[in-house]
N, C-alpha and C positions, 0 to 999 in steps of 0.2 A: 567299239564296246559292247559289252557281252548281254545277253537277254536279260540276266538279273538285275545289273546296274539301269540300263533302260527301264526296265521295269518299277524299279525304287525311283527313277527320277519321275517317270511319269504319274507314279502315285504321289509322290511330293509337290508337283505342280497342280496336282486335282484338289488336293488339300488346301493350296496357296490359293488356286482359284476360287473353290468354295469359300474360303475366309474374307478374300476379297469381296465375294458377293455381299457376303453377310453384311461385311463394314460398307460400302456401299449404301444398302440398302436400310441399315438400322444401327450402323454406328462401329467406331472399334471397340466400344463395349460390351457388343453383340458378340464378338467372335469369345467362342470357348470351346476348349477341344471338343466336348460332346457334341455341340451344336454343328462343327464341322463333319464329327464322324459322322452322325445320324443324315448328313447332307449327301455323302459320299458312299454310303454302306460298309463304312468300317469300324472297327472298334475304338472308345477313346483311346484303349493304351494303344492300339496302332497309328493311333494320330500322334502321341505323344513320342513313340518312338522313331517317328520320321521327323518331328519339328521341334520335338523340347516341349516346354511350358508353353502356357498361353502367352504369358508377354513376351515370348520369344516370336513365336506366330504374330502376334499383333504387330511386331517392329518389323518383321518380315514381310508383312503386307503395306507397312508405310514404305519400306525400302523398296518392296517390288510396284508399285503406285510411283513411286518417285522415277523410276528406271523407264516405266511405260511410258510416264507425264513427258520426261526429257528426250526420247526415242522418238517422239511422234510432235514435241515442241522445238526442243533447243539444238538437238544433233542435226535435222535437215539446214534450219537456218544457218549453222555454222558454214553451209556451202556459199553465203552472199558474202559480198567484201564487208570488213570492218564497218562499222556506223551505223549511218540510218538505214541502210537497206538491211543491215542485220538485225538491227532493232525492229524493225517493221515487220520483217520476216517471223519474227518471235510473236509478236504482237495479233498479228495474222493469223499465224497456227495454233495459238493459244485461242483465240477467239473460236477457230473451226473445230479444237478439240472439244472445246467446254459444250459446242454446239452438238458436235455429235457423239461425244461420249461420256464426258459427266453429266450432259442435261438427262440421260438414262440411266447410267449406274450412281451417278452420285460422285462428287468430287473428296477426297479422304483427306486432301491437305485442307480443306478450307472446313468444311463438317468437322472434322478431327479436332482443330484449333476451339471452335464454337464448344464441343463436348467436351476438351479437355482445358478450357482456360482456365478454370478454376481450380484444378486439381495440379497437387504436386506429386513428382514420382518420375520414374523413370520412362515410363511409356511417351509424358509430356515431353519431357527432356529430348526425347529423340524425335518425337516430330518436331518440334522447335528447333533443333539441330538441321532436319531437311527442309524444311521452310525459308531458315536464315540461309543455307548454302545456296538456295534457289534465290532469294532475294539479291545474294552477293553477287552471283553471277550476271544475273539482271543488272544491277547497277555497274558491272564492269562494262556491258555493255553500252550500257547509258553514255559512259564516261568514253569510253571509245569514238562515240558519237560525237561527242563535245570537243574531243582533241581533235577529230576530224574535221572541225569546222561546221558540220551538218548540223548542230543545235545554236543557239543564238549563246553569246558569251553569259556567263554568270548564271545559268542553267543549275539547280538543285538537283542532283540526280537522285538523292532520295525522296526528293518530292515529287519527282517524275513516277519513280517505282511504286511509291504510295498509291497516286495517282491511277496508275495502270492495273495495282491490285485491286482500288476500289472500282475500277470499270469490270474488271472479271466478277469479281463478288455479286457488285449489279446483274450483269449478265446470269450468273448461277442463280440468284433470287427470282429474278424476270423470267428466268425460261423453266424453273422447277417449281417456284413454288405458285406463281401468277399463270404459268402455262401460255406465257406470252408467245405466239408464233413468229414473232418479228423482232425478237428479243437480241439475238445476231446481229440482224442487220443493223438493230438501233446502237448496237456494241460498237459496231464497225465504224458507222458515222461518227460516233463518240469519240472514239479514238482517232478519225481524220481529223476532226475541229480540237482535238488536245494537239496534237500533234502540229497544228498549224500556229498553236500558240509557242510553242518551243524551235520552232524551223528556223535556222538561219536565214 
């Protein structure tokens, strides 16, 4: 990689990082080319030439946050055997990431969902697609646990996915809004109790 290409990639990474920080702190709608330019010392046109429109940058933030989330939560959990060990690893890592990352930076998926829930348009559609894909992956993991005989017969995969989501949203609320120091510990206890009701 030549120096010019490397510099361009570093600049784009800085733009994306600044936009993600804005989104985590103030929401996806806070991302503007000017705000990002001001935060990293570039001109607005300099930001546009590297990432394109505001909407393109907002979508890139959603994609980057999703990649980071998958790298921290889903990919390492895939090292566990299919079934309950993998499902448990996903939820445990999700709780840990929420405690260690989203408690400080905000969760772009959950905050964005509340921010865009009553708006139509490409940005909402983009976020919706990312969340639906993640829930589908989680549902597949639940179904694998069911097929392996690790969960009781008749388990409703959609119901369990919904309950896991509710657990994480409750953790984000308690940790970020209530600033409850034991929020992650309580989420772990909730997950274990929930799991005990589904375990075969």
